[in-house]
C-alpha positions in Angstrom: 59.0 -7.6 98.3 56.3 -10.2 98.7 54.3 -10.4 102.0 51.9 -12.9 103.5 49.4 -11.5 106.1 48.5 -13.9 108.9 45.6 -12.7 111.1 42.4 -14.4 112.2 40.3 -11.2 111.7 39.2 -10.7 108.1 38.7 -6.9 108.6 42.2 -6.6 110.0 43.6 -8.5 107.0 41.7 -6.3 104.6 43.0 -3.2 106.3 46.6 -4.4 106.2 46.3 -5.4 102.6 44.9 -2.0 101.7 47.7 -0.2 103.6 50.5 -2.3 102.1 49.0 -2.2 98.6 49.5 1.6 98.6 53.2 1.4 99.5 55.7 1.2 96.7 57.8 -2.0 96.5 55.5 -4.1 98.8 53.1 -6.7 97.4 50.7 -8.8 99.4 50.9 -12.3 97.9 48.4 -14.1 100.2 46.4 -14.0 103.4 46.0 -16.6 106.1 43.4 -16.8 108.9 45.0 -19.6 110.9 48.5 -20.6 112.0 48.4 -23.7 109.9 47.3 -21.8 106.8 50.2 -19.3 107.4 52.7 -22.1 107.3 51.1 -23.5 104.2 51.0 -20.1 102.4 54.6 -19.4 103.3 55.6 -22.7 101.6 53.3 -22.1 98.5 53.9 -18.5 97.5 57.5 -18.1 98.9 57.2 -14.6 100.3 60.0 -12.5 101.6 58.1 -11.9 104.8 55.2 -13.1 106.8 53.4 -10.5 108.9 52.3 -12.6 111.9 49.6 -12.0 114.5 50.2 -13.9 117.8 46.6 -14.9 118.5 45.1 -16.9 115.6 42.0 -18.4 117.1 41.8 -22.2 117.1 44.8 -24.3 116.1 48.5 -23.2 116.5 49.3 -19.7 117.6 51.6 -17.2 115.9 54.6 -18.3 117.9 54.3 -21.9 116.8 53.5 -20.9 113.2 56.6 -18.8 113.2 58.7 -21.7 114.4 57.3 -23.9 111.7 57.8 -21.3 109.0 61.4 -20.7 109.9 62.0 -24.4 109.7 61.0 -24.4 106.0 63.7 -24.6 103.4 64.9 -21.0 102.6 62.3 -19.5 104.9 61.0 -16.0 104.8 61.4 -13.5 107.6 58.6 -13.4 110.1 57.6 -10.0 111.6 55.1 -10.1 114.5 52.3 -7.6 114.4 50.1 -7.8 117.5 48.2 -5.9 120.2 50.0 -7.7 123.0 53.3 -6.4 124.5 53.9 -8.4 127.6 57.4 -9.7 128.3 56.1 -13.2 127.9 54.8 -12.6 124.4 57.9 -10.7 123.3 60.2 -13.4 124.7 58.4 -16.3 123.1 58.3 -14.6 119.7 62.0 -13.6 119.7 63.0 -17.0 121.1 61.7 -18.8 118.1 63.4 -16.5 115.6 60.9 -13.6 114.8 62.7 -10.8 113.0 60.8 -8.1 114.9 57.9 -7.2 117.0 55.4 -4.4 116.1 52.2 -3.3 117.7 49.0 -2.7 115.8 48.5 0.6 117.6 51.5 2.1 115.7 51.2 4.4 112.7 51.3 3.0 109.1 54.8 4.4 108.6 56.1 2.3 111.4 54.7 -0.8 109.7 56.2 0.0 106.3 59.6 0.7 107.8 59.3 -2.5 109.9 58.6 -4.6 106.9 61.6 -3.2 105.0 63.9 -3.5 108.0 62.9 -7.1 108.7 63.3 -8.1 105.0 66.9 -6.7 105.1 67.6 -9.1 108.0 67.6 -6.5 110.7 65.5 -6.3 113.8 62.3 -4.3 113.7 60.8 -3.1 117.0 58.0 -0.8 117.9 59.3 2.1 119.9 57.2 1.0 122.9 58.7 -2.5 122.7 62.2 -1.2 122.2 61.8 1.0 125.3 60.6 -1.9 127.4 63.6 -3.9 126.3 66.0 -1.0 127.1 64.4 -0.6 130.5 64.9 -4.2 131.2 68.5 -3.9 130.3 69.0 -0.9 132.6 67.0 -2.3 135.5 66.6 -6.0 134.6 63.6 -7.9 135.8 64.2 -11.5 136.9 65.6 -13.4 134.0 62.9 -16.0 133.6 63.5 -18.5 130.8 60.8 -19.0 128.1 60.0 -22.3 129.8 59.6 -20.7 133.2 57.3 -18.0 131.7 55.3 -20.7 130.0 54.8 -22.6 133.3 53.8 -19.4 135.0 51.2 -18.6 132.4 49.7 -22.1 132.8 49.9 -21.7 136.6 47.9 -18.5 136.3 45.1 -20.4 134.6 44.7 -22.6 137.7 46.4 -25.8 136.4 48.1 -28.1 138.9 51.7 -29.2 138.6 50.5 -32.5 137.3 48.2 -30.8 134.7 51.1 -28.5 133.6 53.4 -31.5 133.2 50.9 -33.3 131.0 50.3 -30.1 128.9 54.0 -29.6 128.3 55.0 -33.3 128.1 57.5 -33.0 130.9 57.6 -34.7 134.3 55.9 -33.3 137.4 59.3 -33.2 139.1 60.6 -30.9 136.3 57.7 -28.6 136.8 58.4 -28.4 140.5 62.1 -27.7 139.8 61.2 -24.8 137.5 58.8 -23.4 140.1 61.6 -23.4 142.7 63.7 -21.4 140.3 60.8 -19.0 139.6 60.1 -18.5 143.3 63.7 -17.6 143.9 63.9 -15.2 141.0 60.7 -13.4 142.0 61.5 -13.5 145.7 58.2 -15.2 146.6 57.2 -18.3 148.5 53.8 -19.3 147.0 52.2 -20.0 143.6 49.7 -17.2 144.0 52.5 -14.7 144.9 54.5 -15.8 141.9 51.6 -15.2 139.5 50.8 -11.9 141.1 54.4 -10.7 140.9 54.8 -11.9 137.3 51.6 -10.0 136.3 52.6 -6.8 138.1 56.0 -6.9 136.4 54.4 -7.7 133.0 56.4 -10.9 132.7 53.2 -12.8 131.8 49.9 -11.9 130.3 46.6 -13.3 131.6 44.0 -13.8 128.9 40.7 -12.2 129.4 
């Protein structure tokens, strides 16, 4: 099975290539350091799977790259491999069609099994991610939509409703409506309280 590695750190790409090269039945066809290059390589070398980081420096991120790859004719599977495990990151990746979500802290065997599982068309999850999803099912956190999570993340950066509306190409009134729903789901009354509650419940991740 052919794999493309998409990660903006050359050392990480080299390490992943070395790991995968030693595993029978897996061949690394290409590497990509940006989201745009990941999309281009997926179209050029026609892999079975793209191993996708979420943070890819400048340009489009791993979620948008995943969306574009899966829009290609006869697309490969996309398996997320990242250091981030917030509910926001997991929700965004799964929402656009990623076949699984692995964490870089996992052992090599987890990566090998995840690649094979995703190529078969099944869902591959790190145990920690699977546990988080199961806990949410047993004791569900507020069911925020991907758009509500996106607005909360922008809110956490200090953007105003007008700035958020411009960033997302929606009306300011739509932003306000989303925030009303978010406040209700989180049981809060202010923007600051909403961000605090979302971070505490790991519904969003605030970049360093």
